N, C-alpha and C positions, 0 to 999 in steps of 0.2 A: 504494500500500500504506500501511497504518498502521504506522509504524515507531516503536518506543520506544527512546529514547537515555537510558541511565543513566550519568551522568558527573558527578563532583564538581567538575571544573574548568570554570568558566563559559565561558572562551574556546573550549575544545575542544567543549563542548556547543553553543555558538552556531554554530561552524563546521560541525559536523555538521548542525544544523538547516538552515543555509543551503544546503548541498550537496543535502540530501534534498528540501527544498521546491522548489528550483530545478528538480529533475528529476521533479517531479510527485507526490511522496509527502506524505502527511499525517504530521506529526511530533508525538509525545508526548515530553516530557522529564521527567527526575527527577534531583535533585541528589545522591542517595545511594541505597543499596540498599533501605532501608526504604521510601522514597517510590516506588522502582521497583516493588516488590511491590504497593503500593497501586494503582498504575496498571495492573496486570495486569487489573483489573476492566474496563478499556476494550478488552480483547481485541486486542492488537497482532498484526500479521501477521509482524513481524520485530523482533528485539531486538539492539541494540548495547549492550554493558555493559563499563564499566571494571572492572578487577580490584581495584586498591588504592583503597578508599573507606572513609570513616568509617562508624560504626554497623553496617554489614553489607557485607562485601566481595563481589566478583563471584562467588566460589565459593559463598558462602552464597545469593546470589540464584539462581544456576543450580540449585543443589540444591533450593531451594524451588519453582522453576518446573517442574522435571521431576516433581514430585510432584502438580502441579495438573492434573487432566484437561483443563480448558478451554484451557490454554496449553502443555502439555508437548511438543506436536509443533511448536511455533513455532520457526523457525530462530533460533539464539542464537549470537552472535559476540562474542568477547572483544576489548576494546581494552586494549592493554598496552604499557608502556614497554619491556618485554623479553619475549621469548618463548623462553626456554630450554627444553630438552627436558623437564626436571622440571616446569616450569609447564604445558607442553602435556599431559604425562601426567596431571597433576592434573585439568585441565579435561576431557580426553577421558574420564576415568573417571566424570565426572559427566554426560557427554553433550553437551559443547559442540560446535558445528558447525565453528567456524573461529576463527582468531586474526588480528587486524590489529595490527601493531606501530606505535607512535607514533614519530616523526611519520608521518602518512599523506597520500596524495594523493587527489584526488577519485575517480580511477579505482579505487583500492583499495576504497573504500566501495561504489561502484556494481558493481564486479566481484563483490564478496562477495554482494550481493543477487542478482545475476543467476545466480551459480553455485548458490546454495542453492535459489532458487525454481525453477530449471529441473529440479532433482532432487527437489523436494519434492512428491511425489504422495501423496495420501491412500490408505489401504488401500481405501476404497470405490471410488476411481477405478480402481485396478488390478483390483479385483473386476469392475468393469464391462467393462474391456478383455478380461479372461479370459473373461467370459461371452459377449462378442461373438464371440470365437474359437470357443468351443464351439457357439454358435448356427450359425455358418457351416458348421462341420464336420459337425454332426449334423442340421442342418435342423430343429431342435426348434422347437416352437411357443411358445417364451417369448422375450421381447424381450431388450434388452441388460441388463436388470436381473436379479438372481438371484431367481427367483420361488418356489423351493421349497428346503427344507433340503438335499435331495440336490444341487441346483445350487450351494448354498453350499459343500458339500464339494468338488465337482468344480472349482469356480472357485478355491478355496483351494489345492488340490493343483496345479492348473495353474500358479498363480502361484509356488508353491514350485519347480516344475520350471524355470520360465523365469527366475526372479530369485534363485536360491539364493545367488549370490555377492554380492548387494548388499543383501539383507534384513538389517536389524540385529536385535539381540536383542529389543527391544521390539516390533517389527513381527512377529517370528516368534511371540511369545507371542499376539498378537492373532489371527494366522492359525490357529494351533493351537486357540485357543479357539473360533473360528468352525467349524472342522472338528468339534470335539467337540460343540458345540451342534447342528450340523446332523445329526450321527450320532444324537444322543439324540432329536431331533425326528422322525427317520425310524423310530423304534421306538415306535409308539403303545402296544404291549403293555407296554413298560417304563414308559411314562408313566402309563398307567392303573392299573398295579399299585400305585401309591402311594396314600396317603390323607392327608387333612389336616383339621384343625379350621379352619373357614372364617374366623373373625374376624380372626386375625393376618394371613394373606395379603391379605385385603381391605383392611385398614388399611395394609399395606405398599404395595400398589399405588396406593392413594389418595395416600399421602404422596409417593411418587415422582412421580406426575403433578403434584401441586401444586408441588413443588420445581422440576421441569424447566420448568414453565410460568410460574414466578414468581407463583404464586397461593396461597401458603400461607395457610390460613384460609378459602379459598373453597369447600372441600368439607366438607359436614356428613355424618358417618358415624354410623349407628345400626344395629348388627348384634347378632344373637343367636347363641349357639353352634350348631354343626352340623357333622357329619362328612361329607366329600365324598370320593369315590374318585378323586382326582387329586393329583399332586404340588403342594405349596404354592407352589413357585416359578412353576409354570405358571398357577395360579389368580391369583397376584399379578400376573403379566405381563398376563393377559387383562383384569383389572380396570384395570390401569394404562393399557392401550390405550383402553379405553372411556371412562374418566374423563378421560384426556388429550384425547380428541375432544370431550367435553362442555365442558371448559374452553376449548378453542380456539374453540368456537362460542358461547360465552357471554361477555358483556362483563365486564371486570375488575370484581370486587366482586360480581358475580352469583353466587349460591350454586348449587352442584351437590349434589344430595341422593343419598346412597348408603345403601341399606338392605339388610339380609340377615336372613332368618328361616326357620325350619323349620316345615313344616306337612304333615301326612299323608304322611310319608316323603319329602318333596321339600324342597330348599333353594332359596329364591328370592332372587336378588340383583337389586336394582333400581338403575339409575343414571338420574336424572332431571335434565335441564337445562332452561333457559328460553331456549334459542337459537332459530334459525330453523326447526329441525325438518326433517322430510322428508315429502313427500307419500306417500300410500298406494302409488303406483306406484314411487316411489324406494325405499321401504322394502323392496319386493320385489326390486328390482334390486341392492341393495347387495352388493358382493363385492370381491375383490381388484382394485385399480387402477380402481375405479369411484368417481369424485369428482363431486359435483353442484355446479353454479354456482361453479366453482373461482375465477374472477376476483373475484366479489362476496364470497365468503367467505374469500379469501386462504388457501386450503388449501395445506399443504406436505406433501411426502413422497409415498408411493406409494398411499395409500388402503388400506393393508393392515390397519389397526387392527381394524375390525369383523370382517373376514374371519378374522383370527387368533383373536379372541375367540370367534367362532362355531365354529371348528375345535376350540378348547379345550373348549368346552361339549359338543361331540359326542363327543370322546374320553372325557369323564367320563360318557358315557351320557345326556346331557341335550340341551338345545337352547338357542339364543339367539334371542330375538324382539325386533323393533323395533315399538314401539307409539307412538301419538300421545300427546303429553304432556298433563298435566292441564289441562283447560279449553281444549284445542286449541292449547296453546302449548308449544313445545319438543319434545324427543324423550325417550321412555322406553325404555331398553334393559334387557331382562329376561333373566337367566340362570336357567333352570329345570333344576335338577340333582337327580339321585337321591341320597338320603342313604345312607350305609353304616353297618352296625351292627358 
């Protein structure tokens, strides 16, 4: 594991490094809370943090960590010279996982890691386990992943039934959000009843895709106003999925072009990349869980992006088409959607 040690006393910091490295862990160190927060960018798997430190104490570090989506679920253990009930209450209110009192022994450190990691299962892992149970019981034709919004609801409810006594408040919010999202997506009439002006959701989807792929500036957007009969959030998500695919299949620095314009009562959104593209046969076969040349292209995830985008276009009364890119290079994804007055 990659373990971050935040400790202002050099001798304790070095001792922890020796213990962890001897037991096969990669170690990151920080001499105070401010430096510790800077090292969060390296995405540690586990954090040991002193409480009494200059510049920023352990409580400040913990509070900041729990607000950062990329590290808020990382196990966080306080190192402290004392662990009175009042100190523990303060830490627990901020979401600390455990305390280790100084001086400590090697087994204290290793036991803390073992205890937390054995219980640290992501929401997605538990979804998958719940889905496996549903698959066995119902003999449904979906694999161990949750393939539809309804399955997301069922898997979430099953998890609540099985783990009600151990789910913390943060996880409960995530599960309830998944149930809500699944219920909304099972109501296409509700989705299609909304309308939006296209330019803002297109821009939002593009920006999210750029940020999540570390490619800010690599998408060129040129859109014109137009009213479409679908909720703005769903259009933004469909664009995000398509643009994200385009970025993943294009080299860093290669531009992805996104355009949108109204013509003859239709609104056409185009996403063009200069990646490897798809053959005519592959363009016909694209669907959920279909991924082409996975090893060469290093694809990640379930291959749902284009399938989600296509379903969104259909809910808006339109269609999504895959075409050969300009000059036979790359892929052109076209949303052809009816405008609403």
